[in-house]
N, C-alpha and C positions, 0 to 999 in steps of 0.2 A: 504494500500500500504506500502511496506517495503522501508525504506530509510537507507542508510549507511551514517552516519555523520563522516567525517574525521576532527578531532579537532587538531589544531596545535597551538603552542605558542612558544614565544622566550624562550630559556633556562633560562634566568634570571627571567622569570615570573613563573617558576615552583612552587616555594613555595607559591605564591599567588593563583595559580590554585589549589594546594592541599588544602590550607586553605578554599577556597570557596567550593570546592567539599565536604569537611568535614562538612561545615556549612549547605549547601542546598542539597547536593546529586546530582544525575544524572537523577532523574525522571522529567518528563514534564507533566503538567496537560493536560489531554485529549489524551495522547499518551501512548503507551505501550513500554517501553524500554525493549528490548529482552536481550540485553547484552552490556557491555562496556568493552573494552579491552585496556590496556595501552601498549604503545611502551616501551620496556625495556630501551631505551635511556633517557626516562623521558621528552620528549617534544612533544609527540603526542599520541592521543587516537583514537579509532574507536568505534562507537556506532551504533548498529542496532536498529531501531525504527519502530514500526508498527503504522502508522497514519491512522485513519479512514477517509474515503472520505468526510464525512460531518463535519469535524472539523472546528471550528470557527477560521478563519485566525488570529485573535488576539492572540490565544494561541500559534501558531507557531512563531509569532513575539516575544511574551513574552519569549519563550524558548531561542531564539537566543539573544535577547537584554540583557538577564540575564548574558550572558558570553562575549558579543562582545567587551568589553573593554580589555579583557585578551586573548581571543582565536579567531583565524580565523576558521570559520566553513564552510566546503564544504559539501554539501548535494547531494547525488546521489540516484536516484530511482533504486532499485535492485529487482531481483527475482531469485528464485532457477534456476540454470543452466539447469537442466532437464526439468523444466516447460517451459523455454525459447525455448529450442530445439524443444519440442513438439508444441509450439505455432508457431514457424517459419515453421516447417514441414507442418502444416495445412494451411499455407497461400500460395496463388499463388503469386509468385514474378515474375515480368517482364511481 
């Protein structure tokens, strides 16, 4: 399943976020990071992650707890819009 992580931090934490990212990177054990994009204002990033359905929940907690002292992480399940349209078109609604 694909998840979009929206990572936000206080502007005064920017240097700490950069330092930690340089030290440990953006990869997460058991998950495939497809890409991470930074907001040009310097206080937000977006990360697309492919998480297997059978992942150990401890790994997802570890990924978040590594950052939660600096960053607020909002995680949203996503799918390609074309696939979503086809899925909804195949469903009987109402």
